[in-house]
N, C-alpha and C positions, 0 to 999 in steps of 0.2 A: 771766590766762585763756588767753593765747596759749601760754604755757609748758605749761599743763595740757593744752591741745588737742594740742600737739606730743608731749607724753609719751604721751597716749592713742593717738595715731596710730602712733607708733613701737612701742608695746606691741602693738597689733593687728597691725602689720606683722611683728614678730618672732614673734608667735603663729602667724600664717599661714605663715611660713617653717618653723617647727618642724613644723606640721601637714603641710605639703607635703613636708618632708624625711622625715617618717614614712611618708607614702604612697609616696614614691619608693623608700625603702629596702625597703618591703614588696612592691613590684611589680617594680622594675627590678633588674638585675644591678648591684651596687655598683660594679663595674669600669667601668660605662657612665655613671657620674654625671658631670655637668658640674662642673668646679671652676674657680675664679678665684684667681689669685695676684697681689697688688699688688707692683710692682717699684719705683715711684717716683711721688710722694714716699712715704717710709716713716718709721717712728718716729724722732723726733729731727731730722728734716730741717727746712729753712726754706722757706716759700712766700711769695708776695706777694699783696696785695689785687688782685683781678681773676681772670683765667683762668689756671689752671695745668694743663698737660697731664699726664694720668695714664698712666703706662706699666704695662701689666698683661699677664698671660698666661692664656689660656683653654685648658683641657684638655677636649676634647669627643669622647671615643672613639666614641660612638654617632652622632656627627654630628647631634645633635638641633637642630632649628631654634630659634634664640634669638629672644625677643620684645623684651626691654628690659633696660636696666641702671638701677640706682638708686644714686646717689651720696648718701650720708647723712653729714652733718657734725654733730658734737656730739650724737650720739644722737637726731637728729631735729629739731634746731633749724632745719636747712636740708636740704631734700631736692630733688634734681633728677633727672629721668628722661630717659634717652637711648634712643631707639628703636634696636634692634639692626640692623646692616647686613650681617650675615653670620653664619657659624657658628664663627668663630674670633676672631682679634684684629683685626678689621677696623673696628670701631666706635670712633671717636675719643671719648674720655671726658675731661672737664675737671673740676677741682676749682675751682669758681667761688666766690671768697672775698668776702664782703660787707665794706664798709669798717667796719662796726661791730665786726668781729673784729680790727682792726688792733692790733698789739702784744700779742696774746693767744696762748695755745697751744691748739690744736684737736686733735680726733681725727676720724677718718672711716673708713668702710668702704664696700664696694660689694656690692650684691646683683645677681645675674644671674638672669633668669627665662626659661624656655622657653615656647614656644607652648602647652604643656600646663599652664602655670601652676605649674611646679615651680621652686622657688627654691634658689639656692646663695649662701652668704654668704662673703665674704673674711675674712681676719683683720683686726682693728681696728688701725689705725696711730695712735699717740698722740704727745702732746707735740710737735706740729708748730708751729713759731713763725711767726707772720704778720707780715711787714714791709711797709713802704710800697713801692708800685711807682713807682720813680723813672725808668723808661725812657720815651723817647718812644713814641708809639703805633706799632703795626705798620702797614705800608702797606695800603691797600685793594687788593683784588685783583679780577681778572676784570671789568674795566670793559667794558661793552657799550653799543653805540649802535643804536637802532632809529629809522628815519625814519618820521615820522607824516604824515598827509594834510596837504596845503596847497593852494596855487593855482599859477598859472603862474609867479609871481615869488618866492613865499616859502613856507616850510614850517617844521615844528617837528621836534625830535628828542627822544626819551626816552633818558636815560642811567641805567644801573643798575650797581652795583658790589656786591661782597661785603664786609661789615664784618668784618675779621679782627682787630680790636683791641677791648680791653675797658677802655681807660683814656684814650680820646680825649675832648677837650673839644668839638671841632667838626670838621667836614669842610670842605675847601676845594676848590672847582671852579675849574680853570684853563682858559682858552680862548685860542687864537690864530687869526688869520685868514690862510690861505694857508700853503704849506709853508715859505716864507721869512719868515713873520711871527714875532712875539715873544710869549711868554707874559707878559712884563713881570715886575714885582717884587711885585705884589699880586694876590691871587686874584680871579677873576671873580665868584664867589659864595661865601658862607659858609653852612653849614648846621649845625644842632645835632648833638650826639653821636647815634650810632646811625642816622643818615640813610643810606639805601641807594639812593635814586633821586630824579631830578628831571627836569623838562622844560625845554628851551630853545626859546623861540618867536621868530617873526619873523625867521627866517634867510633870507638871500638865496640864490636858486638859482645865482647867478653867483659865489659865494664858497665855497671849501672851508674848513670849520671843523675845528679839532683840539682835543681835550679830554684832560685828565688830572686825577686826583684825589689829594689828600693828606689825612692826618689830623694833628691838632695837639693838644697839651696844654701845660701850663706848663713841661714839661721839654724840649720841642722838637717839631719837625715830623718826620713819618714820611717815608720815601722815597715817590716818586710811584708811582702805579699804572701799568699799561700805557697806551699812548696809543691813542685811536680818532679817526676822522675821518669826515666826511660823504661822503668819496670812496669809502668802502667800501660796496658793495652788500650787502644782506642775503643770506645763504645760502639756497638752496633746501633743503628737508628731504631727508635720505637717502631713497632709493626702493628698492623691491623687497626689503624686509626679509623674510627667511625664517627660520623657527625649526624645526629638525629634532631630534627626540628621538633620542639615541644611547643607548638603553637606559633604565634606570629612574632614573638619577641625573645625566645629562648632557644638555645641549641645545646644538646648534651653531647660531650666528647668523651670517648673511651678508647683506650689503646692497650697493647701488650708490650712487654719489654723483656730483654734477656735478664738472667738472674744476678748479674753484677750489681752490688748495692749502689744506689743512687742517692745523691743529695736532693735531687728534684728534677722538674721538667719545665722547660720554657715552651710557652704556647704562643703562636703567632697567627694572625688573621689578616685576610685581605678580602675585598669584594671583587666580583668579576669585572667591575669597571676599572680596577687597578691591580697591577701585579706587585705592588709594593706591600710586602708583608710587614705588619707592625706587631710588636709584642703586646699581648693583652694580659698575661698572667704568668706567675711562677708558682707551681704547686708541688706537693710532695706525693700526692696520690695519682693513680693512673686514670683519672677522670676529672672533668671540669664542666661546670654549667656556665655557659656564656649568656648573659642577660642584657636587656636594653637594646635589642636589635630592631631592625626595620622590617615590617611585614612584607611578604612576597619579594624578598631579596635573596640573591644567591651569594654565599660566602664560601671562602676556601680557608682551610686550617692546616697547620703543620705543627709537629711537636719534636722537640730535641731534649735528650736527657743529658745530665751533667753530674760529674763527681767532683771531689775536691781538686782533682788534677787534670781532668780532661772533659771533653764534651763530644757528643755523638754527632753524626750527620743528621740532617733533618729527615723526618719521616716522609713517606709518600703523602702528598696532600689529600685531604678529604673535602669534598664539596657538598653543600647542602643548601636548599632553598627554604626559607621560612614560609609558614602558611599565611594565607590571606588574613586570617583573624585568629585570635586566641580562643581556646576552648575552655570555658569556665568550669571550675570544680563544682561539686555539690554545694549548695548554699543553705543557710538557715537551718543547719542540723540541730535537732532538738531531741532530747532523751527524757522520757517520762516513765516513772515507775507506776505500774498498774497494781494497786494493792489487792485487788480481787484475784487477778490471774497470777500474781506474784512474779511478774516479768517486767522487762524494760522495753518500751516501744520507741523505736527511732523513726523520725520523719525528717525529710529534707526537700529542697526544691531543686528540680532538674531544669537547667536553662540551656541545654544543648541537644542537638540531634546527632551528635557525632560520637556518642559513647556506645561501646559494646556491652558494657555492664558497669556495676558499681561495687567497689571493694570496701568493706567495713573493717576497721581495726579497733581494738579495745585494749586498755590497760587497767590494772587494778591498783588504785592508790596513785598519788601524785608522783611518787618515785618509781613506779612500775615502768615496764617497757611495753611498747605497743606490739601486738601480734595480730595477724590476720584472723578475723572472726568469721566472716562470711562473704559470699559474692552473690549479688542479685542481678537479674537480667536488666537489659536496657529499659529505660522509662519507668522502672519500679522506684517508688519514692518512700517506701516504708520497710521496716524490718523489725521482727520481734526477737529479743534475746531471752531465751528461756533457761540460760545457764548461769544466771546470777545467784550469788550466795548472800543471804541476809547479813547485815552488819558491815558491808563493804561500800566503798565509793568507787564508781567506775567512770572512766573517761573514754569517749568515743571520737573517732574522726573517720572521714570517708573520702574517696577519690574515684573518679571515673577512669576506666580504661577505654581509650579512644579508638575510633575506626582507623586512625593513623598509626596504631601500634605503639602508643606510649601512654603513660599515666599523666593525668592532670595534677595540678597542685592539690593539696588536701583542703578539705572544708574547714570551717571553724571547729573548735573542740567543744563537745557537749559533755556536761558532767551531771551525774545523777547519784543520789545516795539511796542505797537499798536498806531500809530500816529493818530492825528486828520486829516482826509482827507476830501476833498470835496465830495459831492455825485457823483455817476457816471453820465456822461453826457447823455442827450437825444440824440437819433439818428433817422435817416430816416425822417427828416423834409420834409413834402410835402405841396404843395400849389395848390388850385383849385379855379377857378373863378365861383362863384355861382350866381352872379347878377352883374349889372353894378357897378363897383368899389368896389364890395363886394367879399372878398376872404376867403376861408376856409383854415386854417393852422392846421395841425395835426402832431404829432410826437410820438416816442416810449419813454416811461418812463422806464429807466433802473436802477433806484435807489429805495430804500425803506426808506431812511432816510433824504430826502430833506425837507427843509422848504417851498420850492416853486420853481417856474420857472420864468425866465426873458426872454421876447421877445425883441430882438433888431432889429431896422429898419434903412435902408439906403435909402435916397431919391436920386436916380440917382447915376451914377458911380463916380461922382466927389465929393460927400458928404461923411461924415463919419458916421459910425454906432452910434446910440444913443439908450438908454434904452427907449423902447416904452411902454411896459406893463409888469406888474408882476401878477403872478397867484399863487393860493394856491397849496399845495402838491397834487400829483396824477392827476393834470390837463394834458390832452393830446391833446386838440384841442380848437380853438377859431375862430370866424368870425371877420375880420377886414374890416372896411370901409375906403377907401383911398380917398383923396381929388381930385387928378388930374389923370384922365385916360390917359393923354398923357405922363406921366412920369413912368419910370420903378422903382419899389420899390423892395428892397432886405430885406430878413429876415433871422435871425438865433436865436436859442434859447439855453439857458443853465439852469442848476439847481443850487440851492444854499442852504446852511445851515449856518445860522449865517453870518459871514463875509467870509466864504469859498465858492468859486464858482467853478463849473466844467468847463471843456473845452466846447467850443461851438459845437453845432451840425453842420451839413452841411448847406450851404447857398442856399436859393431858391429865385427866382425873379418872379415878376408878368408877365414877358415876357416869362416865361417857362424855363429860363436858371437856371443853378445851382450856380450862383453867381461867385464871382471872388476872393475869399480868400483862395482857395486851392492851395498850392504850390507843385510843382513837384521837387523832389530832386534826384540827381544822384551822384554816387561816382565812381572814377576811380583810380586804383593803379598807382603810379608814382615812379620813381627811388628814391634812398636814403631813403627808408622806409617812404614814404609820400603818402598821399591820397588827390586827388583833388575833392572837393565838388562843384557842380554847381546846381543852382536852378532857377526856372522861376520867372518872375515878377508877381505882382498882380496889378490890375488897381487902386483900391481904395487907397486913401492917407494913408501912413504909415510912422512911424518914423524910422524904421529899421528892421533888422532881428536878431533872436536869434538861433544860431546853437548849438545843444546838441549832446553829445557823451557818449557811454557806451561800456563796453566789451560785446560781444554778449551773454554771459551766465548770465549776471547780470539782476536784476529786473528792471522794468521801473522806479521805484522810485530812481534808482541809476544813471539815466542820469545826466550829468554835462554839464553846458554851457562852450563851448570851444571858441566861437567867437560871439561877437555882432557887427554887421556891420551897415553901413548907409543905407538909403532907395534906393540908386542906385548901391549898390554892390551886385553881384549875383554869386560870387565864392570865395572859400577859400582853400588854400593849407595847410593841416594839416601835420606837419612835426615832425621828431624825434620820430616816433612810433616804436613799437616793431615788429621786423620781424616775420612773420608767425602767428601773433595774429589777430583774426577777430574782427573788430570794427563795431558798429551799430550807425547810425546817424539819426537825425530828425531835422526839422527846422520849425519855425513859425514866422509870422510877428508881429511887435510891433505897437500897436495903442495907441492913447491918453487914451482910455477907456478899454484897455485890449489887448488880443492877438488874432491872427487868429487861425484857426484849425491847428494842426500839419500836416506836410506832412506825407506820408507813410514812414516808416523807410526803410533805405537802409543799406546794409552791404558790407564791403570790407576788404581785407587782404593785408597789405603791402607786396610787392614781388610777389603777385599773377599775373599770366599771363592771 
């Protein structure tokens, strides 16, 4: 009759699974289906009478809330249900083998059910041999002591422990009096298998009592549990537990506690639809982030502290309702170095209306620590960092502060290298004759980090420029006395820092001309996706020309040399370009002691008419 009942039950169970599976496949996306894979024990393995841990893997792409697991042995001869403790592989499952199955071969499979009563079944594992458990029992764990009411001279204690073994014959309670006392060679009390608590009465308030517990069977005795004593005062419950919803799927927990050292804290959770609290975590810090929750759902939390010898009462529960939707962090954070302004420009995407502002954090180097850099108002999506130092790599991240009074997750991390660049070049060099052969030179200082300036001179159009004078930083003018009033002299100036030098300013001459080192560049679209570049000559002796190119939207620092030509070449056909893409070009002359000023940039698009 029992066999018939078991067969009917498993038949109904499998029918329900098939029905639920049909419903699930008809309503849900198949890619969102919960699946379970058994990893150990599997077909052909050996297990023992008693408890055998099941290793498995859950795939739950839609993060559905799980309800329970069903471990089914021999097609329903033995069925055991385990309540789910999370949405992944968090629930411990056991293959509990009855002694009647000793020296037989069994099969088993596992069902997993969601709170929507939708079932998924693992593959059946077969031909698993059952052998006798010849090991001593496992040690009892988490021994706890609670003092009970008494009188002025005597009192009682309650002792509780967790039964972690499935093959013990009995439990042994061991007691000693005083820290220097002895537990002796025989147990203080003996209890039947599966016992998990007892009281010890008639204790003297003038003696400190110590306890430990062991388990025993015919194959030996287990190790001892932890030790507890009556010297330990019971902990007070954690206080000021707060639960803050961080969007639709996360809750942040924080609490306070008394200063007695703790080993950790147990956290339990229930929903308002159930008063059944279930443990969700054990932590060592006074905070916890609970993730994978359901939107617009109210949860209740409580926390308990524990030491090696005692545990506190549960805290006052804290209730919280998750938000209807998650609030996204800043997205697509980008960091770009502006070589002209010498700063870093940050940009990001704002996908929410529920932020009060955005906080930006920065660290220097991969091993650095993030610190807050700035806060910008709601709906602002750019920030300029003017405090960067050349030669460093900077990392940035950002997060919103929401109208619900919490921070979102961080954005992606953006990285930028701030290179060592020369100082900005001086501009608007001017020359005026103030006396016979005495000329005033003055220019605009456009940098704040130069070590100084170099003034270069050319004596006549057929000579080369040479370094004439050097000046300290912030210099903007000088008088120069020239030896020959019958010769035209040319000047140009540049800034420097260390060995880095800027481009030259414009060139001026004592005859009032603007010099001869400015090149005019033109670009013309030609057939077959090519562009013809032509440029003017310069009078002063030069070694050649350097032609550079970049895509029109790239930074100036991204120019690349595409052609270096001789001193008498004044055109170049740039071929095999991309049709419809706009290119930007510039050119400068090459001298023994440096370069000329760049030409004005020109742009052209292959195929443009």
